[in-house]
C-alpha positions in Angstrom: 47.0 -270.2 29.4 44.6 -267.3 30.0 46.5 -265.1 27.5 46.4 -267.9 24.9 42.7 -268.4 25.4 42.2 -264.6 24.9 44.3 -264.7 21.7 42.0 -267.2 20.0 38.7 -265.8 21.4 36.4 -263.8 19.1 37.3 -260.1 18.8 35.6 -257.0 17.6 37.9 -254.2 16.4 37.7 -251.3 13.9 38.6 -252.0 10.3 41.8 -250.0 10.5 43.0 -251.8 13.6 42.2 -255.2 11.9 44.2 -254.2 8.8 47.2 -253.0 10.8 47.2 -256.2 13.0 46.9 -258.4 10.0 49.7 -256.7 8.2 52.0 -256.9 11.3 51.4 -260.7 11.7 51.8 -261.3 8.0 55.1 -259.5 8.3 56.2 -261.6 11.2 55.2 -264.7 9.3 57.2 -263.6 6.4 60.3 -263.0 8.5 60.0 -266.5 10.1 59.3 -268.6 7.0 61.0 -266.5 4.3 64.4 -268.2 4.6 63.0 -271.8 4.6 63.0 -272.4 0.8 66.3 -270.7 0.3 67.9 -273.2 2.8 65.8 -276.2 1.9 66.2 -276.2 -1.9 70.1 -276.5 -1.8 69.8 -279.2 0.9 67.4 -281.3 -1.2 69.6 -280.8 -4.2 72.6 -282.1 -2.3 70.7 -285.2 -1.1 68.7 -286.0 -4.3 70.6 -284.4 -7.2 69.0 -282.4 -10.0 66.9 -285.3 -11.3 65.6 -286.2 -7.8 64.8 -282.6 -7.2 63.0 -282.3 -10.5 60.9 -285.3 -9.7 59.9 -283.8 -6.4 59.2 -280.4 -8.0 56.8 -282.1 -10.4 55.1 -283.8 -7.5 54.6 -280.3 -5.8 53.2 -279.0 -9.1 50.5 -281.7 -9.1 49.7 -280.9 -5.4 49.4 -277.2 -6.3 47.3 -277.9 -9.4 44.7 -279.8 -7.3 43.8 -276.5 -5.8 41.9 -276.0 -9.0 39.3 -278.2 -7.5 38.6 -275.4 -5.0 36.2 -273.9 -7.6 36.6 -270.5 -6.1 34.9 -271.5 -2.9 37.7 -270.2 -0.7 37.4 -266.6 -1.5 33.6 -266.8 -1.6 33.5 -268.2 1.9 35.9 -265.5 3.1 33.7 -262.8 1.7 30.4 -264.2 3.1 31.9 -265.0 6.5 33.1 -261.4 6.8 29.7 -260.0 5.8 27.6 -262.4 8.0 29.8 -262.0 11.0 29.8 -258.2 10.7 26.0 -258.4 10.7 25.9 -261.0 13.5 23.8 -263.3 11.3 24.9 -266.6 12.9 22.0 -268.5 11.4 23.2 -267.7 7.9 26.8 -268.3 9.0 25.9 -271.8 10.2 24.2 -272.6 6.9 27.1 -271.2 4.9 29.8 -273.2 6.8 27.8 -276.5 6.8 27.4 -276.2 3.1 31.0 -275.2 2.4 32.3 -278.2 4.5 30.1 -280.6 2.5 31.3 -279.2 -0.8 34.9 -279.4 0.1 34.6 -282.9 1.5 33.0 -284.2 -1.7 35.6 -282.4 -3.9 38.5 -283.8 -1.9 37.1 -287.4 -2.1 36.6 -287.1 -5.8 40.2 -285.8 -6.4 41.7 -288.6 -4.3 39.8 -291.3 -6.1 40.5 -289.9 -9.6 44.3 -289.3 -9.0 44.7 -292.6 -7.2 42.9 -294.6 -9.9 44.8 -292.9 -12.8 48.3 -293.4 -11.2 49.8 -295.6 -14.0 48.7 -293.2 -16.7 50.1 -290.1 -14.9 53.4 -291.8 -14.1 53.9 -292.7 -17.8 53.0 -289.3 -19.1 54.9 -287.1 -16.6 57.7 -289.1 -15.0 58.9 -291.0 -18.1 62.6 -289.9 -17.7 62.8 -289.9 -13.9 65.6 -292.1 -12.6 63.4 -293.2 -9.7 62.2 -296.8 -9.9 58.6 -297.3 -10.9 57.5 -299.0 -7.7 59.1 -296.2 -5.6 57.3 -293.6 -7.8 54.0 -295.3 -7.3 54.4 -295.2 -3.5 55.5 -291.6 -3.7 52.5 -290.7 -5.9 50.0 -292.2 -3.5 51.4 -290.1 -0.7 51.2 -287.0 -2.9 47.6 -287.8 -3.6 46.8 -287.9 0.1 48.5 -284.6 0.7 46.5 -283.1 -2.1 43.2 -284.3 -0.6 44.0 -282.9 2.8 45.1 -279.6 1.3 41.7 -279.3 -0.4 39.9 -279.6 3.0 42.0 -276.9 4.7 40.6 -273.9 2.9 37.2 -274.5 4.5 38.6 -273.5 7.9 41.2 -271.1 6.6 38.3 -269.1 5.0 36.6 -268.7 8.4 39.8 -267.5 10.0 40.5 -264.9 7.3 36.9 -263.9 7.0 37.0 -263.0 10.7 40.1 -261.0 9.8 42.3 -263.1 12.2 45.3 -263.3 10.0 47.4 -263.3 13.2 46.1 -266.9 13.7 46.2 -268.0 10.1 49.8 -266.7 9.8 50.7 -268.6 12.9 49.3 -271.8 11.6 51.1 -271.3 8.3 54.4 -270.9 10.2 53.7 -274.1 12.1 52.9 -276.0 8.9 55.9 -274.8 7.0 58.4 -275.3 9.8 57.0 -278.8 10.4 57.2 -279.9 6.8 60.7 -278.4 6.4 62.0 -279.9 9.7 60.6 -283.3 8.9 62.0 -283.1 5.4 65.5 -282.5 6.7 65.1 -285.3 9.3 63.8 -287.8 6.8 66.4 -287.0 4.1 69.2 -287.3 6.7 67.7 -290.7 7.5 68.2 -291.6 3.8 64.4 -291.9 3.2 64.7 -290.1 -0.1 61.6 -288.9 -2.0 59.3 -291.0 0.1 60.6 -289.1 3.2 59.7 -285.8 1.6 56.2 -287.0 0.8 55.8 -288.3 4.4 57.0 -284.9 5.8 54.4 -283.0 3.8 51.7 -285.5 4.7 52.3 -285.2 8.4 52.4 -281.4 8.2 49.1 -281.3 6.3 47.4 -283.5 8.9 48.7 -281.3 11.7 47.6 -278.1 9.9 44.1 -279.5 9.3 43.7 -280.5 13.0 44.8 -277.1 14.2 42.5 -275.2 11.9 39.5 -277.3 13.0 40.3 -276.6 16.6 40.9 -272.8 16.1 37.6 -272.3 14.1 35.6 -274.0 16.9 37.1 -271.6 19.4 36.5 -268.5 17.2 32.9 -269.4 16.4 31.4 -271.1 19.4 28.0 -270.2 18.0 28.5 -272.6 15.1 28.3 -276.4 15.3 29.8 -277.8 12.1 27.6 -280.4 10.5 28.2 -281.1 6.8 25.1 -283.2 6.5 23.0 -280.1 7.3 24.0 -278.5 4.0 21.5 -276.4 2.1 20.8 -276.8 -1.6 19.8 -273.2 -2.2 23.0 -272.2 -0.4 25.0 -274.5 -2.8 23.5 -272.7 -5.8 24.2 -269.3 -4.2 27.8 -270.1 -3.4 28.5 -271.5 -6.9 26.8 -268.5 -8.6 29.6 -266.3 -7.1 32.5 -268.8 -6.7 32.6 -269.9 -10.3 33.2 -266.3 -11.3 36.1 -266.1 -8.8 37.3 -269.5 -9.9 38.5 -268.0 -13.2 40.9 -265.7 -11.4 42.1 -268.4 -9.1 42.6 -270.8 -12.0 44.7 -268.1 -13.8 47.1 -267.8 -10.9 47.5 -271.6 -10.6 47.9 -272.2 -14.3 50.4 -269.4 -14.6 52.5 -270.8 -11.7 52.3 -274.5 -12.7 51.5 -275.2 -16.4 55.0 -274.5 -17.6 56.3 -277.3 -15.4 54.0 -279.8 -17.0 54.9 -278.6 -20.5 58.6 -278.8 -19.5 58.2 -282.4 -18.2 56.4 -283.3 -21.4 58.6 -281.7 -24.0 62.0 -281.2 -22.3 62.5 -283.4 -19.2 62.6 -283.6 -15.4 65.7 -281.5 -14.8 64.4 -278.3 -16.4 61.3 -278.7 -14.2 63.6 -278.4 -11.2 65.3 -275.3 -12.7 62.0 -273.6 -13.3 60.8 -274.5 -9.8 63.9 -273.1 -8.2 63.5 -269.7 -10.0 59.7 -269.8 -9.3 60.1 -270.5 -5.6 62.7 -267.7 -5.1 60.5 -265.3 -7.1 57.4 -266.3 -5.1 59.2 -265.7 -1.8 60.5 -262.3 -2.8 56.9 -261.5 -3.9 55.7 -262.3 -0.4 57.3 -259.1 0.9 54.9 -256.7 -0.9 52.1 -259.3 -0.8 51.9 -259.1 3.0 50.0 -255.9 2.6 47.4 -257.4 0.2 46.1 -260.3 2.3 43.8 -258.3 4.6 42.2 -256.3 1.8 39.4 -258.8 0.8 37.9 -259.0 4.2 38.3 -255.3 4.9 36.7 -254.4 1.5 33.8 -256.7 2.2 33.2 -255.1 5.6 33.5 -251.5 4.2 31.1 -252.4 1.3 28.6 -253.8 3.8 28.8 -250.5 5.7 28.4 -248.6 2.4 31.6 -246.6 3.1 32.7 -245.9 -0.5 35.1 -243.1 0.5 37.2 -245.3 2.6 37.0 -248.1 0.0 38.5 -245.8 -2.6 41.2 -244.7 -0.2 41.9 -248.3 0.6 42.6 -248.9 -3.1 45.0 -246.1 -3.6 46.9 -246.7 -0.3 47.3 -250.4 -1.1 48.9 -249.5 -4.4 51.1 -246.9 -2.7 52.5 -249.5 -0.3 52.7 -252.1 -3.2 54.9 -249.6 -5.2 56.9 -248.8 -2.1 58.1 -252.4 -1.8 57.6 -254.0 -5.2 59.5 -251.5 -7.4 62.8 -251.5 -5.6 62.6 -255.3 -5.2 62.3 -255.8 -8.9 65.3 -253.5 -9.6 67.4 -255.0 -6.8 66.9 -258.5 -8.0 67.8 -257.5 -11.6 71.1 -256.2 -10.1 72.1 -259.1 -8.0 70.4 -262.2 -9.5 73.5 -263.8 -11.0 75.7 -263.5 -7.9 72.7 -264.5 -5.7 72.2 -267.7 -7.7 75.9 -268.5 -7.6 76.0 -268.2 -3.8 72.7 -269.9 -3.3 72.8 -272.9 -5.7 76.4 -272.9 -7.1 78.0 -272.0 -10.4 76.5 -275.0 -12.2 73.0 -273.5 -11.9 73.5 -270.0 -13.3 70.8 -270.9 -15.8 68.3 -270.1 -13.0 69.3 -266.4 -12.8 67.4 -265.0 -15.8 64.2 -266.9 -15.1 64.4 -265.6 -11.5 64.2 -262.0 -12.8 61.5 -262.7 -15.3 59.3 -264.7 -12.9 59.6 -262.0 -10.2 58.4 -259.5 -12.7 55.5 -261.9 -13.5 54.6 -262.2 -9.8 54.7 -258.4 -9.4 52.5 -257.9 -12.5 50.0 -260.3 -11.0 50.2 -258.4 -7.7 49.4 -255.1 -9.3 45.8 -256.3 -9.8 45.3 -257.5 -6.2 44.0 -254.2 -4.7 41.4 -253.7 -7.4 40.5 -257.4 -7.6 39.9 -257.7 -3.8 37.9 -254.6 -3.7 35.7 -255.7 -6.6 35.2 -259.1 -5.0 34.4 -257.4 -1.7 31.7 -255.4 -3.5 30.4 -258.6 -5.2 31.5 -257.6 -8.7 34.1 -260.2 -9.9 33.5 -259.7 -13.6 36.6 -257.5 -14.4 38.8 -260.1 -12.7 37.0 -262.9 -14.6 37.4 -261.3 -18.0 41.1 -260.4 -17.5 42.0 -263.8 -16.2 40.2 -265.5 -19.0 42.4 -263.6 -21.4 45.5 -264.4 -19.4 44.7 -268.2 -19.1 44.0 -268.6 -22.8 47.1 -266.7 -23.8 49.3 -268.5 -21.3 48.2 -272.1 -22.1 48.6 -271.6 -25.9 51.6 -269.4 -26.0 53.7 -271.3 -23.4 52.8 -274.6 -25.2 54.2 -273.3 -28.5 57.2 -271.5 -27.0 58.3 -274.4 -24.9 57.9 -276.8 -27.8 60.0 -274.5 -30.0 62.6 -273.1 -27.6 62.6 -275.4 -24.6 63.4 -274.0 -21.2 63.7 -270.4 -22.4 60.2 -270.4 -23.8 58.6 -271.2 -20.4 59.2 -267.8 -18.7 58.7 -265.8 -21.9 55.1 -267.1 -22.3 54.3 -266.5 -18.7 55.6 -262.9 -18.8 53.6 -261.9 -21.9 50.3 -263.4 -20.6 50.7 -261.7 -17.2 51.4 -258.4 -18.8 48.4 -258.6 -21.0 46.1 -259.8 -18.2 47.2 -257.0 -15.9 46.5 -254.4 -18.6 43.0 -255.7 -19.3 42.1 -255.8 -15.6 43.4 -252.3 -14.9 41.4 -250.9 -17.8 38.2 -252.7 -16.7 38.5 -251.8 -13.1 39.0 -248.0 -13.7 36.2 -248.0 -16.2 33.8 -249.6 -13.7 34.8 -247.5 -10.7 35.6 -244.2 -12.3 38.8 -244.0 -10.1 41.2 -241.6 -11.9 44.4 -243.2 -13.4 46.3 -240.0 -12.7 46.1 -240.3 -9.0 47.2 -243.9 -9.1 50.3 -243.0 -11.1 51.1 -239.8 -9.3 50.6 -240.9 -5.7 51.7 -244.6 -6.0 54.1 -245.3 -8.7 55.8 -242.2 -10.1 58.2 -241.5 -7.2 59.2 -245.1 -6.4 60.0 -245.8 -10.1 62.1 -242.6 -10.5 63.9 -243.0 -7.2 64.7 -246.7 -7.7 65.8 -246.2 -11.4 68.0 -243.3 -10.5 69.9 -245.7 -8.1 69.8 -248.7 -10.3 71.5 -247.1 -13.3 74.7 -246.0 -11.6 75.1 -249.2 -9.6 74.6 -251.4 -12.6 77.5 -249.6 -14.4 79.9 -249.2 -11.4 79.4 -252.6 -9.8 78.1 -254.8 -12.7 79.0 -258.2 -11.1 77.9 -257.2 -7.5 80.1 -257.1 -4.4 81.7 -260.5 -3.6 80.3 -263.0 -1.1 77.1 -263.0 1.0 78.4 -260.0 3.0 78.9 -258.0 -0.1 75.5 -259.0 -1.4 73.8 -258.0 1.8 75.8 -254.7 1.9 74.7 -253.9 -1.6 71.1 -254.6 -0.9 71.1 -252.6 2.4 72.8 -249.7 0.7 70.3 -249.7 -2.1 67.4 -249.9 0.4 68.6 -247.0 2.6 69.4 -244.8 -0.4 66.0 -245.6 -1.9 64.1 -244.7 1.3 66.1 -241.5 1.7 65.2 -240.5 -1.9 61.5 -241.1 -1.2 61.6 -239.0 1.9 63.2 -236.1 0.0 60.6 -236.5 -2.7 57.8 -236.2 -0.1 56.4 -239.6 -0.9 55.1 -240.2 2.6 52.2 -238.5 4.3 51.1 -238.0 7.9 48.9 -241.1 7.8 51.9 -243.2 6.9 53.9 -241.8 9.9 51.0 -242.4 12.3 50.9 -246.1 11.4 54.7 -246.3 11.9 54.4 -244.6 15.3 51.9 -247.2 16.4 54.6 -249.9 15.8 57.6 -247.8 16.8 56.7 -245.0 19.2 60.1 -243.4 18.9 59.3 -242.6 15.2 57.3 -239.6 16.3 60.6 -237.7 16.5 60.9 -238.1 12.7 58.1 -235.5 12.4 60.7 -232.8 13.0 62.9 -233.8 10.1 60.7 -235.7 7.6 58.7 -233.6 5.1 55.1 -235.0 5.0 52.0 -234.4 2.9 48.5 -234.2 4.3 46.3 -237.2 3.4 42.9 -238.6 4.0 43.0 -241.3 6.7 41.7 -244.8 6.2 
């Protein structure tokens, strides 16, 4: 019990130690929860069929879209919590959190009232061809609305935990939430509760997550006594002056992930919504691997900016891109190699239609991730404008282009519109970021992306011609992926991609890695 109390007690560590700890726990979380959707989706398909799964996927889309009601407050609270806590300004922190809690409570209440009251209209518009009886759909919808309301409240407390750079705790709570919802989903489906059982599972998991976050934040910040009625109007204006700029970028991500499903339900039907959701879920989980490195950057950038350490801030940007390229580039090429046999083994031969969208949507996710290091650094410095402009372009293009393409081409138009808008948005942001900061493009390409792209492509080409259909079975697929990964890392070592800073971080996790210094050629680098 003493060790547990120490774990959730306030801590004061250097920025580098916080980043390393946060990345480690993000990685542990990824290992624990990564298999869940790959196991759960085929199980739900077996219990509900493609139409039932499509109905549930559309419900999840609505839940996810209600995050638009966040209005950018989550990232704003994270930024200011990191700055106030770094400066030990607990009076400002109290005012900030009281105001944030009041805003989230009001927004959650409004969303629940609006969605509950408009239930008949929404059911007619989106679930017209669902085979689920109308009364059952109404009960399902009301539970979905409650889940959405609770999910809107959770970021209030999540922002505190991440602002204090305690991703070890936030990742632990996420694992508990996902395991709870997945476990209850399996139980309720086995009890033949159907779609209503899935909604009940998500509702119980959301309530548990909210309770745990409230308890954890009270332990982390004993100096703060939460009181939403003590909110401050000037603080409201200050929060919105910053959050509404961040909101555009948040809205872009949500729209890009969800708008195609609404268009598909409107123009094509429920079943293609399920196809798109399967591909999107798989792509999103694969994206989580390189994304683990991005989560700690916002809080770290805010702290470095508060300390006026521009040298380390610039180094943070290039090193984040380096590790993003290290993992993201080979993942994209590997999925392009094995997507069809992967989908056959995972979902069955009848759902091969998911293979191509999986490749495209993974590329979309990685394109979005390319902007993460620069975006978090700009937000940490209080300059969200490049992100706002690039996301505005992406949103406008995505909404219009996907509408037209899905109406003309159906399911195929969904992922094409998403890819084009993500590519354009990424290009606009990269240009604006480097123009604002003056960071050289050449260093980004040379240090981060050149060697991973060359090494991965040099392996991808011969494998795609010699083993075009992939090795048979799960064992063959795993063997092919492992061989690709080992050969890729070996090529990077020979190309001197890694430097002494990289090896130092590995040695902190695996002390025996120090013996690699005798064999691995390393470059000298500026430490973070």
